[in-house]
N, C-alpha and C positions, 0 to 999 in steps of 0.2 A: 553529545554534550558531556563535558567533564563534570563529575560530581565534586563539589568543593566542601570543605569542612563546614562552612556557614550554611550550606544546604542541609547537611545532616543535622546540624545544631537546630535549625529552624523546625525541621520535621520532628526532632526528638524533644523539643521544648527545653533544651539546656543551652548553656553558653558555648561559644566556639572554643574557649580554652578548655572546657571540660571534655569536649569531643576530641580535641587535640591530645590531651593527656591520656585518654582511654585508648585511642587508636595508635598512639606511639608507645603504649605500655609504660608510661611514666608513673612510677609509684611514689613520687615525692609527696603527692597529696592523694588521700584515699577517696574513692567514690563508692557509693553503695553498689552492691552486686547487681541489684535490679536495674540501676542506672547503666552500669557497664553492659549488661545483657541487652538492654533496650537500644543503646547507641550502636553496638555491634550488629544487632539485627537490622536496624534502620540502614546502616551503612551497607550491609549485605544486600538488602532489598533494592537499594538505589544503585547497585552496581559498582560501589566504590572499590571493592577488592578486585573486580574483574577488569577495571579500566587499564589500558595498556599505556606505556610511557609515551611521552612526547605528543599526546593529543592536545591541540591548542585550546587554551582556555578562552571561552567566548568573551570578546571585548578586551582581550589582553594578549600580550606576547609571551606569557609564561607557558612553560611545559610542566607536566606533572608526572611524577613517577614515585614508586615506593621502594625505599631502601631499608635494610635491616642490619643490625649488629648482632652477631652470633657469638656467644661465649661458649667455646667448644670443650672446655675442661669441666669435668663432673664435680670439681671441688673448688673452682675459682670463678668469680663473677665480678660484677661492677662494684661489689663491696671491697674488693682488693684495692689497696692504695695505689698499686701499679696500674691496673686496668681502669680504675675510675678516672685517672688522668688521661689515658688514651681516649676513653669515651667522651670526656669533656672536650678534647680536641676535635673529635668527630662532630659533636653537637655544635661547637663554635663554628666550624666550617659550614655546616648545614644552615645555620642561622645567617651566616654571611652570604650564602647563595640564595637566600629567600627572595631577593629582589628579582632574580632571574628565573628561578624554578620554584614550582610548588611541590614540596617533598613531604611525603608521609614517611615517618621514621619510627621503627619498632625495634626493641631489643628482645633477644631470645637467649635462653640458657638451655643447653641440652639436658640438664638435670631436672628441668621443670616438666611436670606432667603436661601432655598435650603438645610438646615441642614438635614432634614429627608430624602431627596432624596440621599444625600451623604452617610448617614448611611445605607440606603436601598441597595446601590450598593454592600454591603457585602464584600468589599475588605479588611476590617480591621481584623487582626488576634487577636488583643487585644486592650484595651483602658484603660487609666487612667482617672477617673472621678474626677473633681474638682467642688466644690460649693454645695450650698443648693438648693434643688429642690423638686418636687412632686414625689409621689410614681408612678404616671403614667409615668413620664419621666424615672424614674429608671427602671421600668418594660419594657419600650420600648427599652432602651439600652441593657438590659439583653437579650431581645428576638432577637436582631439583631447582637450582637457581642459575639463571643465564650467565651472570657476571659476578665474580667473586674476587675480593682482594684480601690478602692476609697481612695483618699488621702486628709486629712483635719482634721477638729476639732470635727466633730459631727458624731457619729457612725451611719452607714447606714444599717448594717445587710444585709438581702436579699441574703445570700450565696455569697456575694462579699468578695474577699480579701480586707483587709483594713489596711492602715497605718495611725495611728491616733496620734494626740496630744490632749488628751481628754479635750475639752472645758468645759464640765460639771464639771469635777473635778477641772479644772483651775479656774473657777469662784467661786466655793466653797472655794478654797484656798484664793481668794481675800477677801471673807467674813471673813475667819479666820484671815487673816492678819489685816484687819481693826478692827475686834473685839479686837484683841490684842493691838491695839492702843487706845482702849477705845470707839470706835464708836458703838452705839446701834441703831441709826436711819439711816439706809442705803437705798439708792435709786438705781434703775437700769434703764438704758436707752439702749434699744436694742430690738431685736425681742422677743416677747412673744407669737407669733403664733396667735394673734388675727387679726391684719390687713393683714398679709401676711403668710398664713399657708404653711409651707414647711415640708417635711418629716423628714429631718435630721437637726434639730436645737434644741440644748439642753442647751444653755447658761443660759436662764432664770430658767430652772429646777435646774441648779447648784446654782443659786442665792438662790432659795428656800431651796435647800439642806443645804446650808451653814447657813442660818438663823435658820432653824429648829434644826440644831445640837447644837445651843446655846440657844434654847428656845425662839427664836425671830420669829416674823411674819412680812410679807411685808405690808407696808402701801400703799394702792392703790394710794394715792396722790404722792408717791415718785417713781412710776413706769410709764414709758412711752414706749409704743410699737413703735418701729421704724425700718426702714431699716438700713443697715450698712453704712450710709453716714454721712458726716460732716453736711450736711444740716438738716437731721433728728435729729442729736445730738443737733444742735443749737436750733431747734424748740422745742425739748423736754425740754431742759433746760430753755428756755424762758417761756414755759408753767408752769413749776414748780415755777419759780421766780414770775410769775404773781399771784400765789396763796398766796403769802406772807408768806409761810412757807417752809423751806428747810430741807432736811436731813443733817447730818454732813458729810456724805461721799456719793459719787456717783460712782457706778461701771458701766463702759461703755462696751458694747459688743465687741468693738474693738477700736483701736487707732484712726481710722478715725472718729468714733462717738465722741470720747473724744476731738478731735480737735474742733468740733463744740460746745461741752459743754464748753470748756475753753473760747471760743470766747464770748458765751452768758453770762457767769459769769463775764468776763472782762467788757462787756458793761454795766452790772448791778452794777458795782463797788463792786462786791463780791470777796473778796480776797481768792485766792487758795495758800496754803492749810489752812491758819489760820481760815477761816470761813467755807470753804467746801473743803474736800479732794476729789481728782479725781484719779481714777485708770482705766487704759485701758487694752487692751488684744491684743496680737500678736507681739508687739515690732517691728513695721515697722521702716524704717530708720530714718524718721524725728521726731520720738517720743522723742528722746534725745535732740532735738533742739527746742522744743516748750518752751514757757514761761508761767509758770515754766516747766521744763523738766518733762516728764510724767512717773510716776510709772506705770508699766505694767507687763504683763505676757509674757515672751519671748518664742516664738514657733520656733523650728528648721525647718524653712520653706524649705530651700533647701534640707535638709535631708528627709523631707516628700516626695519630688519629687524623690530623688535618690533611696530610699528604695522601693517606689511604683514601679519604673521601674524594680528593681531587682526581686521583687516578681511577677510582671507580666510575666517576662521572665521565671521565675522558673515554673510558672503554665503552660505556653505554651509549654515549653520544656519537662516537666515531665508528662504532662496531669493529674496533680493532681486533684482529684475529691472533695476534701474538702477545705473549706475556711480557710485562715490564718488571724490572726489579730496581727499586730505589733504596740505596743504603745511606742511612743517616749516621753521623759520627757519634762516637761515645767519648767521654772525657773522664780521666781518672781524677777523683777528688781526694786529696790527701788530708786526713784529719788525725785525730789523736790515737786511733786504735792500732796503728802500725809504727814500728820502730826498727832500728838496725838489728839484724840477727847475729848469731854467734860467729858466722864466717865473714862478717863485714870487713871490707877494706875500702879505703877511700877511692881506689881506682875502679872498683866494681860498681859504684853508684851510677855511673854514666852509661851502662850497657844499654 
């Protein structure tokens, strides 16, 4: 017999919604620690965590299984404006599937205490992986979870199913766009894998791809290796300003980095875009409301989550043995932070 949330709720003496929040690790509403401990203990005693997928629910045609979303970066989580929208897409799809399947959904962050213990329990039938991480972490997840899908910007490989919006090609598109505006001296602020090596990070490679395609090379003075934070964007731009020589355009690895870059340029009285053009990546909600509004690459974030969920269920249900890769399109959104560069000619705009 399949253990349902209402069974756990009845035995625990709490509401079904409380059980659902606790077992899905939903922190939007707080529960007392003793309540959390009691519900988890009851669920464990009733065999909730051990029940395998697709056992038919008595009196219904539903199947039940347990899915997880794993944030694999040690400094990024659902609090990120980028990941929060992917997670929203995952949750929306799970809700839509509620009429056909009974799904227990839990989020995990590798930075949390007890992460490995939770994964070791082996109750997940499949997981969606978000974030940049090491090959060690990827291998660990693969060894402990039967089916895994990666959703994001940077290809991961490793026989994972993947739903991508290709960041490498997206950054190369930024170079192409800026070249078309006449820019020849371009800078990059974001991960270059020197300070913080991760397995799946390809944006800087896209920057080099773009430059190479036009016979250009990267000036080391115009490249700053950073985390994907506003603080690192700010420090990187300040360092470039301190050298007394600037590129005509800066490509930022994401919009959060660009926020820091714009602040540093403003403090230095350097006007955007007349003196330096700035372009971001991922089109988070506030990028349109910066001053100036940010030119960026729009990523279909919620769709990454939705399609990852669909593909994960497909692999679980069909026992597919080969990996799939689905690539979603990106779109360049032109706003106020970019303008013609010093080498601009009318003919070059259409490259």
